[in-house]
mmCIF file of the C-alpha atoms, coordinates in Angstrom:
data_MODEL
# 
_entry.id   MODEL 
# 
loop_
_atom_site.group_PDB 
_atom_site.id 
_atom_site.type_symbol 
_atom_site.label_atom_id 
_atom_site.label_alt_id 
_atom_site.label_comp_id 
_atom_site.label_asym_id 
_atom_site.label_entity_id 
_atom_site.label_seq_id 
_atom_site.pdbx_PDB_ins_code 
_atom_site.Cartn_x 
_atom_site.Cartn_y 
_atom_site.Cartn_z 
_atom_site.occupancy 
_atom_site.B_iso_or_equiv 
_atom_site.pdbx_formal_charge 
_atom_site.auth_seq_id 
_atom_site.auth_comp_id 
_atom_site.auth_asym_id 
_atom_site.auth_atom_id 
_atom_site.pdbx_PDB_model_num 
ATOM 1   C CA . UNK A 1 1   ? 109.259 81.482  97.790  1.00 0.00 ? 1   UNK A CA 1 
ATOM 2   C CA . UNK A 1 2   ? 111.493 80.338  94.969  1.00 0.00 ? 2   UNK A CA 1 
ATOM 3   C CA . UNK A 1 3   ? 112.144 83.509  92.919  1.00 0.00 ? 3   UNK A CA 1 
ATOM 4   C CA . UNK A 1 4   ? 111.951 81.554  89.669  1.00 0.00 ? 4   UNK A CA 1 
ATOM 5   C CA . UNK A 1 5   ? 108.406 80.383  90.276  1.00 0.00 ? 5   UNK A CA 1 
ATOM 6   C CA . UNK A 1 6   ? 106.105 83.277  91.151  1.00 0.00 ? 6   UNK A CA 1 
ATOM 7   C CA . UNK A 1 7   ? 102.543 82.095  90.708  1.00 0.00 ? 7   UNK A CA 1 
ATOM 8   C CA . UNK A 1 8   ? 100.388 84.880  89.305  1.00 0.00 ? 8   UNK A CA 1 
ATOM 9   C CA . UNK A 1 9   ? 96.659  84.439  88.879  1.00 0.00 ? 9   UNK A CA 1 
ATOM 10  C CA . UNK A 1 10  ? 95.024  86.585  86.196  1.00 0.00 ? 10  UNK A CA 1 
ATOM 11  C CA . UNK A 1 11  ? 91.303  87.336  86.229  1.00 0.00 ? 11  UNK A CA 1 
ATOM 12  C CA . UNK A 1 12  ? 89.220  88.803  83.432  1.00 0.00 ? 12  UNK A CA 1 
ATOM 13  C CA . UNK A 1 13  ? 86.136  90.754  84.444  1.00 0.00 ? 13  UNK A CA 1 
ATOM 14  C CA . UNK A 1 14  ? 84.374  89.676  81.261  1.00 0.00 ? 14  UNK A CA 1 
ATOM 15  C CA . UNK A 1 15  ? 82.671  86.390  80.447  1.00 0.00 ? 15  UNK A CA 1 
ATOM 16  C CA . UNK A 1 16  ? 82.290  87.297  76.777  1.00 0.00 ? 16  UNK A CA 1 
ATOM 17  C CA . UNK A 1 17  ? 83.794  84.675  74.478  1.00 0.00 ? 17  UNK A CA 1 
ATOM 18  C CA . UNK A 1 18  ? 85.582  87.303  72.342  1.00 0.00 ? 18  UNK A CA 1 
ATOM 19  C CA . UNK A 1 19  ? 86.430  89.633  75.236  1.00 0.00 ? 19  UNK A CA 1 
ATOM 20  C CA . UNK A 1 20  ? 89.258  92.053  74.482  1.00 0.00 ? 20  UNK A CA 1 
ATOM 21  C CA . UNK A 1 21  ? 90.131  92.091  78.202  1.00 0.00 ? 21  UNK A CA 1 
ATOM 22  C CA . UNK A 1 22  ? 90.549  88.315  78.241  1.00 0.00 ? 22  UNK A CA 1 
ATOM 23  C CA . UNK A 1 23  ? 92.554  88.575  75.008  1.00 0.00 ? 23  UNK A CA 1 
ATOM 24  C CA . UNK A 1 24  ? 94.768  91.147  76.698  1.00 0.00 ? 24  UNK A CA 1 
ATOM 25  C CA . UNK A 1 25  ? 95.510  88.682  79.507  1.00 0.00 ? 25  UNK A CA 1 
ATOM 26  C CA . UNK A 1 26  ? 96.436  85.984  76.994  1.00 0.00 ? 26  UNK A CA 1 
ATOM 27  C CA . UNK A 1 27  ? 98.693  88.459  75.154  1.00 0.00 ? 27  UNK A CA 1 
ATOM 28  C CA . UNK A 1 28  ? 100.285 89.411  78.481  1.00 0.00 ? 28  UNK A CA 1 
ATOM 29  C CA . UNK A 1 29  ? 101.561 85.906  79.282  1.00 0.00 ? 29  UNK A CA 1 
ATOM 30  C CA . UNK A 1 30  ? 104.491 85.905  76.814  1.00 0.00 ? 30  UNK A CA 1 
ATOM 31  C CA . UNK A 1 31  ? 105.576 89.344  78.120  1.00 0.00 ? 31  UNK A CA 1 
ATOM 32  C CA . UNK A 1 32  ? 106.068 88.055  81.676  1.00 0.00 ? 32  UNK A CA 1 
ATOM 33  C CA . UNK A 1 33  ? 109.545 87.812  83.171  1.00 0.00 ? 33  UNK A CA 1 
ATOM 34  C CA . UNK A 1 34  ? 111.005 84.322  83.464  1.00 0.00 ? 34  UNK A CA 1 
ATOM 35  C CA . UNK A 1 35  ? 110.294 84.414  87.201  1.00 0.00 ? 35  UNK A CA 1 
ATOM 36  C CA . UNK A 1 36  ? 106.522 84.448  86.604  1.00 0.00 ? 36  UNK A CA 1 
ATOM 37  C CA . UNK A 1 37  ? 104.051 81.752  85.792  1.00 0.00 ? 37  UNK A CA 1 
ATOM 38  C CA . UNK A 1 38  ? 100.751 83.409  84.855  1.00 0.00 ? 38  UNK A CA 1 
ATOM 39  C CA . UNK A 1 39  ? 97.553  81.381  84.743  1.00 0.00 ? 39  UNK A CA 1 
ATOM 40  C CA . UNK A 1 40  ? 94.112  82.730  83.914  1.00 0.00 ? 40  UNK A CA 1 
ATOM 41  C CA . UNK A 1 41  ? 91.306  81.803  86.309  1.00 0.00 ? 41  UNK A CA 1 
ATOM 42  C CA . UNK A 1 42  ? 88.182  81.156  84.269  1.00 0.00 ? 42  UNK A CA 1 
ATOM 43  C CA . UNK A 1 43  ? 85.627  80.253  86.923  1.00 0.00 ? 43  UNK A CA 1 
ATOM 44  C CA . UNK A 1 44  ? 84.173  83.557  88.120  1.00 0.00 ? 44  UNK A CA 1 
ATOM 45  C CA . UNK A 1 45  ? 80.989  82.905  86.171  1.00 0.00 ? 45  UNK A CA 1 
ATOM 46  C CA . UNK A 1 46  ? 80.460  79.618  88.030  1.00 0.00 ? 46  UNK A CA 1 
ATOM 47  C CA . UNK A 1 47  ? 79.957  81.194  91.446  1.00 0.00 ? 47  UNK A CA 1 
ATOM 48  C CA . UNK A 1 48  ? 76.476  81.718  92.886  1.00 0.00 ? 48  UNK A CA 1 
ATOM 49  C CA . UNK A 1 49  ? 75.244  85.186  93.746  1.00 0.00 ? 49  UNK A CA 1 
ATOM 50  C CA . UNK A 1 50  ? 76.969  86.253  96.922  1.00 0.00 ? 50  UNK A CA 1 
ATOM 51  C CA . UNK A 1 51  ? 74.810  85.852  100.014 1.00 0.00 ? 51  UNK A CA 1 
ATOM 52  C CA . UNK A 1 52  ? 76.320  86.483  103.481 1.00 0.00 ? 52  UNK A CA 1 
ATOM 53  C CA . UNK A 1 53  ? 73.991  83.830  104.914 1.00 0.00 ? 53  UNK A CA 1 
ATOM 54  C CA . UNK A 1 54  ? 75.822  81.217  102.823 1.00 0.00 ? 54  UNK A CA 1 
ATOM 55  C CA . UNK A 1 55  ? 79.307  82.571  103.592 1.00 0.00 ? 55  UNK A CA 1 
ATOM 56  C CA . UNK A 1 56  ? 80.406  80.003  106.142 1.00 0.00 ? 56  UNK A CA 1 
ATOM 57  C CA . UNK A 1 57  ? 83.302  77.663  106.751 1.00 0.00 ? 57  UNK A CA 1 
ATOM 58  C CA . UNK A 1 58  ? 82.228  75.342  103.942 1.00 0.00 ? 58  UNK A CA 1 
ATOM 59  C CA . UNK A 1 59  ? 81.579  77.410  100.828 1.00 0.00 ? 59  UNK A CA 1 
ATOM 60  C CA . UNK A 1 60  ? 80.152  75.919  97.654  1.00 0.00 ? 60  UNK A CA 1 
ATOM 61  C CA . UNK A 1 61  ? 82.830  74.206  95.516  1.00 0.00 ? 61  UNK A CA 1 
ATOM 62  C CA . UNK A 1 62  ? 83.145  77.034  92.955  1.00 0.00 ? 62  UNK A CA 1 
ATOM 63  C CA . UNK A 1 63  ? 83.790  79.602  95.710  1.00 0.00 ? 63  UNK A CA 1 
ATOM 64  C CA . UNK A 1 64  ? 86.172  77.236  97.533  1.00 0.00 ? 64  UNK A CA 1 
ATOM 65  C CA . UNK A 1 65  ? 88.119  76.755  94.285  1.00 0.00 ? 65  UNK A CA 1 
ATOM 66  C CA . UNK A 1 66  ? 88.381  80.520  93.720  1.00 0.00 ? 66  UNK A CA 1 
ATOM 67  C CA . UNK A 1 67  ? 89.467  81.154  97.306  1.00 0.00 ? 67  UNK A CA 1 
ATOM 68  C CA . UNK A 1 68  ? 92.099  78.425  97.085  1.00 0.00 ? 68  UNK A CA 1 
ATOM 69  C CA . UNK A 1 69  ? 93.419  79.749  93.765  1.00 0.00 ? 69  UNK A CA 1 
ATOM 70  C CA . UNK A 1 70  ? 93.802  83.292  95.100  1.00 0.00 ? 70  UNK A CA 1 
ATOM 71  C CA . UNK A 1 71  ? 95.275  82.064  98.402  1.00 0.00 ? 71  UNK A CA 1 
ATOM 72  C CA . UNK A 1 72  ? 97.979  80.100  96.576  1.00 0.00 ? 72  UNK A CA 1 
ATOM 73  C CA . UNK A 1 73  ? 98.839  82.924  94.166  1.00 0.00 ? 73  UNK A CA 1 
ATOM 74  C CA . UNK A 1 74  ? 101.840 85.110  94.918  1.00 0.00 ? 74  UNK A CA 1 
ATOM 75  C CA . UNK A 1 75  ? 100.165 87.955  93.059  1.00 0.00 ? 75  UNK A CA 1 
ATOM 76  C CA . UNK A 1 76  ? 97.068  88.765  91.020  1.00 0.00 ? 76  UNK A CA 1 
ATOM 77  C CA . UNK A 1 77  ? 96.358  90.665  87.804  1.00 0.00 ? 77  UNK A CA 1 
ATOM 78  C CA . UNK A 1 78  ? 92.805  91.798  87.131  1.00 0.00 ? 78  UNK A CA 1 
ATOM 79  C CA . UNK A 1 79  ? 91.826  93.035  83.679  1.00 0.00 ? 79  UNK A CA 1 
ATOM 80  C CA . UNK A 1 80  ? 88.279  94.293  83.364  1.00 0.00 ? 80  UNK A CA 1 
ATOM 81  C CA . UNK A 1 81  ? 85.955  96.165  81.066  1.00 0.00 ? 81  UNK A CA 1 
ATOM 82  C CA . UNK A 1 82  ? 83.508  98.775  82.271  1.00 0.00 ? 82  UNK A CA 1 
ATOM 83  C CA . UNK A 1 83  ? 79.778  98.037  82.165  1.00 0.00 ? 83  UNK A CA 1 
ATOM 84  C CA . UNK A 1 84  ? 77.415  100.985 82.639  1.00 0.00 ? 84  UNK A CA 1 
ATOM 85  C CA . UNK A 1 85  ? 80.192  103.009 84.333  1.00 0.00 ? 85  UNK A CA 1 
ATOM 86  C CA . UNK A 1 86  ? 80.967  100.230 86.812  1.00 0.00 ? 86  UNK A CA 1 
ATOM 87  C CA . UNK A 1 87  ? 82.691  96.942  87.480  1.00 0.00 ? 87  UNK A CA 1 
ATOM 88  C CA . UNK A 1 88  ? 80.939  94.024  85.759  1.00 0.00 ? 88  UNK A CA 1 
ATOM 89  C CA . UNK A 1 89  ? 78.585  92.304  88.205  1.00 0.00 ? 89  UNK A CA 1 
ATOM 90  C CA . UNK A 1 90  ? 80.259  88.912  87.793  1.00 0.00 ? 90  UNK A CA 1 
ATOM 91  C CA . UNK A 1 91  ? 83.632  90.321  88.879  1.00 0.00 ? 91  UNK A CA 1 
ATOM 92  C CA . UNK A 1 92  ? 82.177  92.220  91.829  1.00 0.00 ? 92  UNK A CA 1 
ATOM 93  C CA . UNK A 1 93  ? 80.310  89.078  92.878  1.00 0.00 ? 93  UNK A CA 1 
ATOM 94  C CA . UNK A 1 94  ? 83.527  87.037  92.770  1.00 0.00 ? 94  UNK A CA 1 
ATOM 95  C CA . UNK A 1 95  ? 85.336  89.624  94.886  1.00 0.00 ? 95  UNK A CA 1 
ATOM 96  C CA . UNK A 1 96  ? 82.451  89.740  97.370  1.00 0.00 ? 96  UNK A CA 1 
ATOM 97  C CA . UNK A 1 97  ? 82.967  85.988  97.880  1.00 0.00 ? 97  UNK A CA 1 
ATOM 98  C CA . UNK A 1 98  ? 86.486  86.756  99.188  1.00 0.00 ? 98  UNK A CA 1 
ATOM 99  C CA . UNK A 1 99  ? 85.746  89.629  101.569 1.00 0.00 ? 99  UNK A CA 1 
ATOM 100 C CA . UNK A 1 100 ? 85.192  87.598  104.736 1.00 0.00 ? 100 UNK A CA 1 
ATOM 101 C CA . UNK A 1 101 ? 87.807  84.927  103.992 1.00 0.00 ? 101 UNK A CA 1 
ATOM 102 C CA . UNK A 1 102 ? 90.638  87.418  103.413 1.00 0.00 ? 102 UNK A CA 1 
ATOM 103 C CA . UNK A 1 103 ? 92.564  85.977  100.458 1.00 0.00 ? 103 UNK A CA 1 
ATOM 104 C CA . UNK A 1 104 ? 93.408  89.470  99.206  1.00 0.00 ? 104 UNK A CA 1 
ATOM 105 C CA . UNK A 1 105 ? 94.940  90.663  102.493 1.00 0.00 ? 105 UNK A CA 1 
ATOM 106 C CA . UNK A 1 106 ? 98.415  92.011  101.547 1.00 0.00 ? 106 UNK A CA 1 
ATOM 107 C CA . UNK A 1 107 ? 98.228  90.206  98.193  1.00 0.00 ? 107 UNK A CA 1 
ATOM 108 C CA . UNK A 1 108 ? 100.101 92.187  95.489  1.00 0.00 ? 108 UNK A CA 1 
ATOM 109 C CA . UNK A 1 109 ? 97.535  93.119  92.827  1.00 0.00 ? 109 UNK A CA 1 
ATOM 110 C CA . UNK A 1 110 ? 97.863  94.907  89.480  1.00 0.00 ? 110 UNK A CA 1 
ATOM 111 C CA . UNK A 1 111 ? 94.753  96.246  87.736  1.00 0.00 ? 111 UNK A CA 1 
ATOM 112 C CA . UNK A 1 112 ? 94.157  97.065  84.074  1.00 0.00 ? 112 UNK A CA 1 
ATOM 113 C CA . UNK A 1 113 ? 90.847  98.332  82.746  1.00 0.00 ? 113 UNK A CA 1 
ATOM 114 C CA . UNK A 1 114 ? 90.356  98.205  79.008  1.00 0.00 ? 114 UNK A CA 1 
ATOM 115 C CA . UNK A 1 115 ? 87.629  99.705  76.872  1.00 0.00 ? 115 UNK A CA 1 
ATOM 116 C CA . UNK A 1 116 ? 86.882  100.241 73.196  1.00 0.00 ? 116 UNK A CA 1 
ATOM 117 C CA . UNK A 1 117 ? 86.241  103.945 73.936  1.00 0.00 ? 117 UNK A CA 1 
ATOM 118 C CA . UNK A 1 118 ? 88.600  106.764 74.873  1.00 0.00 ? 118 UNK A CA 1 
ATOM 119 C CA . UNK A 1 119 ? 87.878  106.711 78.625  1.00 0.00 ? 119 UNK A CA 1 
ATOM 120 C CA . UNK A 1 120 ? 89.512  103.286 78.956  1.00 0.00 ? 120 UNK A CA 1 
ATOM 121 C CA . UNK A 1 121 ? 87.021  102.165 81.594  1.00 0.00 ? 121 UNK A CA 1 
ATOM 122 C CA . UNK A 1 122 ? 88.205  104.731 84.144  1.00 0.00 ? 122 UNK A CA 1 
ATOM 123 C CA . UNK A 1 123 ? 85.062  104.574 86.297  1.00 0.00 ? 123 UNK A CA 1 
ATOM 124 C CA . UNK A 1 124 ? 85.230  100.786 86.623  1.00 0.00 ? 124 UNK A CA 1 
ATOM 125 C CA . UNK A 1 125 ? 88.950  101.123 87.270  1.00 0.00 ? 125 UNK A CA 1 
ATOM 126 C CA . UNK A 1 126 ? 88.470  103.541 90.171  1.00 0.00 ? 126 UNK A CA 1 
ATOM 127 C CA . UNK A 1 127 ? 85.636  101.456 91.611  1.00 0.00 ? 127 UNK A CA 1 
ATOM 128 C CA . UNK A 1 128 ? 87.721  98.283  91.435  1.00 0.00 ? 128 UNK A CA 1 
ATOM 129 C CA . UNK A 1 129 ? 90.692  99.969  93.116  1.00 0.00 ? 129 UNK A CA 1 
ATOM 130 C CA . UNK A 1 130 ? 88.423  101.136 95.955  1.00 0.00 ? 130 UNK A CA 1 
ATOM 131 C CA . UNK A 1 131 ? 87.017  97.625  96.430  1.00 0.00 ? 131 UNK A CA 1 
ATOM 132 C CA . UNK A 1 132 ? 90.481  96.038  96.452  1.00 0.00 ? 132 UNK A CA 1 
ATOM 133 C CA . UNK A 1 133 ? 91.764  98.703  98.851  1.00 0.00 ? 133 UNK A CA 1 
ATOM 134 C CA . UNK A 1 134 ? 88.917  97.927  101.250 1.00 0.00 ? 134 UNK A CA 1 
ATOM 135 C CA . UNK A 1 135 ? 89.877  94.242  100.978 1.00 0.00 ? 135 UNK A CA 1 
ATOM 136 C CA . UNK A 1 136 ? 93.436  95.226  102.066 1.00 0.00 ? 136 UNK A CA 1 
ATOM 137 C CA . UNK A 1 137 ? 94.998  94.121  98.797  1.00 0.00 ? 137 UNK A CA 1 
ATOM 138 C CA . UNK A 1 138 ? 98.509  95.434  98.221  1.00 0.00 ? 138 UNK A CA 1 
ATOM 139 C CA . UNK A 1 139 ? 97.836  97.607  95.170  1.00 0.00 ? 139 UNK A CA 1 
ATOM 140 C CA . UNK A 1 140 ? 101.053 97.639  93.183  1.00 0.00 ? 140 UNK A CA 1 
ATOM 141 C CA . UNK A 1 141 ? 102.465 101.125 92.783  1.00 0.00 ? 141 UNK A CA 1 
ATOM 142 C CA . UNK A 1 142 ? 102.775 101.755 89.056  1.00 0.00 ? 142 UNK A CA 1 
ATOM 143 C CA . UNK A 1 143 ? 100.798 98.582  88.398  1.00 0.00 ? 143 UNK A CA 1 
ATOM 144 C CA . UNK A 1 144 ? 97.400  100.000 87.511  1.00 0.00 ? 144 UNK A CA 1 
ATOM 145 C CA . UNK A 1 145 ? 96.221  101.829 84.433  1.00 0.00 ? 145 UNK A CA 1 
ATOM 146 C CA . UNK A 1 146 ? 93.444  102.132 81.880  1.00 0.00 ? 146 UNK A CA 1 
ATOM 147 C CA . UNK A 1 147 ? 93.639  101.242 78.200  1.00 0.00 ? 147 UNK A CA 1 
ATOM 148 C CA . UNK A 1 148 ? 91.474  103.289 75.850  1.00 0.00 ? 148 UNK A CA 1 
ATOM 149 C CA . UNK A 1 149 ? 90.600  101.871 72.409  1.00 0.00 ? 149 UNK A CA 1 
ATOM 150 C CA . UNK A 1 150 ? 91.716  98.405  73.551  1.00 0.00 ? 150 UNK A CA 1 
ATOM 151 C CA . UNK A 1 151 ? 90.102  96.638  70.603  1.00 0.00 ? 151 UNK A CA 1 
ATOM 152 C CA . UNK A 1 152 ? 92.433  98.573  68.249  1.00 0.00 ? 152 UNK A CA 1 
ATOM 153 C CA . UNK A 1 153 ? 95.530  97.400  70.124  1.00 0.00 ? 153 UNK A CA 1 
ATOM 154 C CA . UNK A 1 154 ? 94.948  93.681  69.676  1.00 0.00 ? 154 UNK A CA 1 
ATOM 155 C CA . UNK A 1 155 ? 94.582  91.675  66.508  1.00 0.00 ? 155 UNK A CA 1 
ATOM 156 C CA . UNK A 1 156 ? 93.779  87.975  66.493  1.00 0.00 ? 156 UNK A CA 1 
ATOM 157 C CA . UNK A 1 157 ? 94.678  87.781  70.180  1.00 0.00 ? 157 UNK A CA 1 
ATOM 158 C CA . UNK A 1 158 ? 98.095  89.333  69.608  1.00 0.00 ? 158 UNK A CA 1 
ATOM 159 C CA . UNK A 1 159 ? 99.353  92.656  70.908  1.00 0.00 ? 159 UNK A CA 1 
ATOM 160 C CA . UNK A 1 160 ? 99.954  95.031  67.996  1.00 0.00 ? 160 UNK A CA 1 
ATOM 161 C CA . UNK A 1 161 ? 100.503 98.218  70.005  1.00 0.00 ? 161 UNK A CA 1 
ATOM 162 C CA . UNK A 1 162 ? 104.140 98.596  71.055  1.00 0.00 ? 162 UNK A CA 1 
ATOM 163 C CA . UNK A 1 163 ? 103.427 101.335 73.589  1.00 0.00 ? 163 UNK A CA 1 
ATOM 164 C CA . UNK A 1 164 ? 100.869 99.148  75.375  1.00 0.00 ? 164 UNK A CA 1 
ATOM 165 C CA . UNK A 1 165 ? 103.273 96.218  75.244  1.00 0.00 ? 165 UNK A CA 1 
ATOM 166 C CA . UNK A 1 166 ? 105.904 98.311  77.043  1.00 0.00 ? 166 UNK A CA 1 
ATOM 167 C CA . UNK A 1 167 ? 103.400 99.520  79.656  1.00 0.00 ? 167 UNK A CA 1 
ATOM 168 C CA . UNK A 1 168 ? 102.384 95.933  80.344  1.00 0.00 ? 168 UNK A CA 1 
ATOM 169 C CA . UNK A 1 169 ? 106.016 94.839  80.685  1.00 0.00 ? 169 UNK A CA 1 
ATOM 170 C CA . UNK A 1 170 ? 106.535 97.688  83.128  1.00 0.00 ? 170 UNK A CA 1 
ATOM 171 C CA . UNK A 1 171 ? 103.467 96.645  85.105  1.00 0.00 ? 171 UNK A CA 1 
ATOM 172 C CA . UNK A 1 172 ? 104.712 93.055  85.256  1.00 0.00 ? 172 UNK A CA 1 
ATOM 173 C CA . UNK A 1 173 ? 108.076 94.306  86.502  1.00 0.00 ? 173 UNK A CA 1 
ATOM 174 C CA . UNK A 1 174 ? 106.368 96.308  89.253  1.00 0.00 ? 174 UNK A CA 1 
ATOM 175 C CA . UNK A 1 175 ? 104.267 93.276  90.199  1.00 0.00 ? 175 UNK A CA 1 
ATOM 176 C CA . UNK A 1 176 ? 107.401 91.128  90.332  1.00 0.00 ? 176 UNK A CA 1 
ATOM 177 C CA . UNK A 1 177 ? 109.041 93.652  92.698  1.00 0.00 ? 177 UNK A CA 1 
ATOM 178 C CA . UNK A 1 178 ? 105.920 93.792  94.884  1.00 0.00 ? 178 UNK A CA 1 
ATOM 179 C CA . UNK A 1 179 ? 105.777 89.985  95.176  1.00 0.00 ? 179 UNK A CA 1 
ATOM 180 C CA . UNK A 1 180 ? 109.460 89.872  96.135  1.00 0.00 ? 180 UNK A CA 1 
ATOM 181 C CA . UNK A 1 181 ? 108.940 92.635  98.709  1.00 0.00 ? 181 UNK A CA 1 
ATOM 182 C CA . UNK A 1 182 ? 105.908 90.841  100.182 1.00 0.00 ? 182 UNK A CA 1 
ATOM 183 C CA . UNK A 1 183 ? 107.980 87.659  100.545 1.00 0.00 ? 183 UNK A CA 1 
ATOM 184 C CA . UNK A 1 184 ? 110.910 89.533  102.125 1.00 0.00 ? 184 UNK A CA 1 
ATOM 185 C CA . UNK A 1 185 ? 108.640 91.347  104.596 1.00 0.00 ? 185 UNK A CA 1 
ATOM 186 C CA . UNK A 1 186 ? 106.730 88.211  105.556 1.00 0.00 ? 186 UNK A CA 1 
ATOM 187 C CA . UNK A 1 187 ? 103.435 89.529  104.206 1.00 0.00 ? 187 UNK A CA 1 
ATOM 188 C CA . UNK A 1 188 ? 103.122 86.440  102.037 1.00 0.00 ? 188 UNK A CA 1 
ATOM 189 C CA . UNK A 1 189 ? 102.515 84.431  105.232 1.00 0.00 ? 189 UNK A CA 1 
ATOM 190 C CA . UNK A 1 190 ? 98.880  85.562  105.088 1.00 0.00 ? 190 UNK A CA 1 
ATOM 191 C CA . UNK A 1 191 ? 98.336  83.019  102.302 1.00 0.00 ? 191 UNK A CA 1 
# 
């Protein structure tokens, strides 16, 4: 892997047009180190409901595209809201489409859960971490946290909270280290 071209795929757990979690991902891009190229995958809403009977060698095009995107990524950032104390169904569905194909095996992953309330989406956050752990994702140490009152920390798609900005920079630094470590240890060969 060329250290100046880490490919990071970012996924928002919300399909809402004015999603604060999606806005957070857009605000995150300019904070990334020069070594990272972050792109936001916007197709999780295009995938059919997961059905193990349809989970064969030739998945539908939307699932094949998602699998290929995650496979080619050096690392992943997931930013999600909490719906009814859980992970949004569309995000869980997308992850279910990757369980048998293994794209998350040893993949460095950072997770942020943002909410307009003071809990910061902690229940969705814990649930998502458990799912990713079961999928053998390499959860980045120091790369996961919740963001309470997220809607107050963004304005017009821009980050206005300096403390959050610093936490995000720190998370990106930890993700960068994890990607480098995965490459050095050969774990990136699972791609």
